[in-house]
N, C-alpha and C positions, 0 to 999 in steps of 0.2 A: 910159772909157779914159783921160781926162784925170787922173783921180784916181789911177789906177795908175801913170802916169808921174810924177805928182807925188810919190807915195810911194817910187818907185825912186829919183828924184833926191834926196830926202831922205836916203835910206839910203846912197846913194853919197856924199853930203857927210859923213855920220857916219863911214863908213869912212875917207874921205880925212882927216878931223880926227884920228881916233884914230891912224891910221898916221903922220901928221906928229908927234904927241905922242910915239909910240913911238920914232920916228927921232930926235927931239930928245933924249930919255932916253938912247938908245944912244949918241949923239954925246957927250953930256955924261959919260958913264961908261965911255967907252973900248970901247964895244960892250955887247950886252945879249942876254939870253936870256929866255924867257918860259914861261908855263904858263897854260893857260885852265881856270877853275873856275866850273862852273854855281852860280849863287846864287839859283835858283829864279825866281820871277816877275820879280825885279829885272833878270835879264839874265845875263851872264857876265863874271866878273872876269878881267882880263888882269894876272897877276902878272909883274913885270919885275925882273930882277936884272942889274946891271951888272957888267962885268968887274972894277971896282974894290971890288965888294962892296956898292954902293949898291942900294937896292930901292925899289920903288914899285909902285902898281897903278892901273888904270883900269877902268871899268865900260863894258861895251857892252850896248845893249839886247837883243841876242840872240847865240847862239853863232855864227850864220852871220856876223854883222857883225864879231864879234871875230875869227873866223877869216880872214875877207877883210882885216881891217886889220892882223893880224900877217903874213900872206903879202905884202901890199903894202910893209910896212915892211922885210921881208927878214930878220927875226931868226929864230933856231932856236927852236923851240917843243918842250917836253917834255910827255910824257904825264902825269907826276906830279911833285909838288914833294918830291922826296926825293933821297937820295944825293949825288952830287957836286954837282948843281944847287943843292940846298939848302944845302950846305956853303959856297957862295960868299957867302952872305948875311953882311954884317957889321952888326952892331948896336952902337949907342953906348949911353952911360949914360941918355939920354933914354928909348930904347926899353925897356931893362931896368927903369927906374923905373916906366913906364906899365904893363908887362906884370905887374910884381909888385905895384904900387900900395902900398897902406899896409902890406903884409906885410913890406917891407923899408925902410919909412921913405920912400918915394917919394910923389908926389901920389896923393890918393885918385881912384878911378875914378868917384866918385859925384857 
């Protein structure tokens, strides 16, 4: 029973830490919205998009942990990363050069 309590306490701390990071991102970017994406055994990716177009992500060890963290932070969560939500993302020269890599003269990805 002590092992179960220890695991529950660890999971609760992880949820609280993620919620704090999400809230900090939201505060920095004038609000935020998110989307949860399963990334297999690694867990669930929490994609964040700020009202100013800034974006970032966090990784939770499970979908349940990610879901609890976004609920605790109070952000709106979208089912998919598309439409108006995806259109809010603003990228700069760095992202474009990294995405295109050597194809457009940016740094190589290798």
